[in-house]
N, C-alpha and C positions, 0 to 999 in steps of 0.2 A: 449043878455048879458046873461052870463052863471052865475048861482048861485049855490054853492055847499055847503051842510051844513056839517061841520066836528065837531064832538063831542069830540073828543079826543084831549087833548092839545099836545100830543106827535105827532099825525098825522098832526095837524095844523103846528107844527114847521116844520115837514119834508116837507109839501106842500109848506110852505114859502121858504125853503131851495132849492126846486126844481125850483120854479118860480123866485127866487131872490127877494122876497118881504120881508118887515119887518112886524110881527104881531103887530097889532095895540090894544091897550087896551082902546082907548078912541073913541067916535063918532066924526064923521066928515070926510071931504074929506082927503084923503092921500096926502102927499106931492110928488113930482115927484120922489125923491130918495127913497121913502118907497114902491113904485110900482114895481111890477115885470113883467115878460113877459114869455111867453111859446109858442112853436112852434105848437104843436099839442096836442088837447084835443079830446079824443075819448071814447066812451062806448063799450066795447067788452065783450063777454061772455067767462068765464073761468070756466070749469067744472060745468056748470049750474047756476053759479053766474054771475050777471052783475057787471062789474068793469069798474070805470072811470080811464083812463090812461092818464097821462101827460108826453108828450115827448119833450125833449129839444134835437134838432138835432145839436145845435152848442156845442162847448166846454164850455159853460157858467156854466153848473152844474156838480158837482162831485158827484151826487146822483144816486143810482141804486137800483132797487127793484127785489128781487128774489123770485118767485112764487114756493111755495113748494107743492106737492101733495103727498100723500101717503095713504096706506090702513088703518093704525091704527093712533091714537093720538100719542101713545108711539113713533112710528116710526117717525112721524113728530117732536116731541119734540127732538128726539136724531139728526135729521137732522139739527133742528134749533140750538142746542147747538153746532154741529160741524161747522156750517157756522159761527156762533158768534166766536168760538175760531179762526177759520181762518182769520176772519176780524180783530180780536184783534191782532193777530200775525203781520199781515200787517200794522195795525196802530202802534204798538210797533217799527217795523222795520222802518217805514218811520220817526218816531220821533227820533230814534237813530240807525242809519244805521251800527253801528259796528256789525259784525256777527262773530261767532267762528264756527269752523267745527264741524258737527254732527256725528252721527254713532259711539260715543265713542271715536273719535279722540282727543277732547279736554281733556278727562279724562285720555287717555293714555299719552298724553303730560304733564299733570299734574303729573301723576304718575312718569314719567322719571324725572322730575325736582325736585320733592319732595324727591325721591329716592337719587339723586345727592346731595341734601343738607343733607340728612340723613349720607351720607357717610363722609361728612366733619365734622360732628358733634360729639365731643368725648364723651366718657362716656356711660351711661345707656340711655340718651336721644335719641341717634341715634335709638335704637330698637323700641321706640314709633313713631319716625318720619317715619321710615320704614313701620311699620304696618298701619300707617295713609295713606301712600302712596298706599299701596296695596289695601286699601278700595275703590280707584278710579277704579279698576279693575271691580267692580260690574257692571257697566252700559255696557261696551262691552261684558261682560260675559252674562248678561241677554239678550242682543240684540241677541246673537248668539243662546242661549238656547231656547229662545221662537220662534225663527225661524226654530228650527229644525237643526241647524249646530252644529258640534262638536266644543264646546266652548273652549277646551284646545288648538286644532289646531289652531283656529282663534286667541287666545291670543298670542300664540308663534309667529305667522305671525306678529301680530300687534307689539310686543316687538322688533322683529327684523326690522320692518319698521321703527319705532320711534328710534331705536338706530342707524340706518344707515342714517337716514335723519334728517335734522334740521329744515324742515318746519312743522312738526307735523300735516300733513293733512291725514294721513292714518286712516281710520275707518272700520267699519263692513259694508259689503255689503250683505244684506240678500239675494238678487236676485241671486247672483254668488255663494255664499256660501263660501266666503273667504273675504279677506280684499280689500280695493280700496281706492285710494287716493280720498278725498273729494274736488273737485274743486270748490271753493266758491269764490265770488267776495269780498274777504276781504283781508285785509292787513295781513302780517304774524303776528302769535299770539306773542304778547309781554307781558307775564305773569311773575310778579316777585314772587318768592317764598321767 
């Protein structure tokens, strides 16, 4: 029989999730539906520390552990934040699978549609609407400038691409130094202005 002492409530919940068990706050024998199971339990050494590893070889668990190693604590903190941000994005996408194109494509499409609405508006209000539309230009311009690309050239290509196309998928590609169509697994953008 293996006995493991887990002091952290967070770690205990994580371990219960891995083995499929229910944490009990009472003394006594657990019911069959409260017990979990695990395929492999082993103690290995990682970077001089002995670590108990629980492995589920079936598709029963959806839990994974990422071991980070780095030279300084600041570097490890940055890595942990980056991984946490990535996991949060994946969680958000799985809860709401609707996606919009990135790389400034959404902003350029909004710019086009708000400008069209501004053209239809009579009086002085149209100038405010057009200036509001031009504010969306900041995202692709900033992407181009921070990657060392000529922002004016990129914006002119994006304006042309969005004017000639109805799909609104053209965005900034910092690797090719021009614009590219962002092919995403999403439906056409249906934005109402």
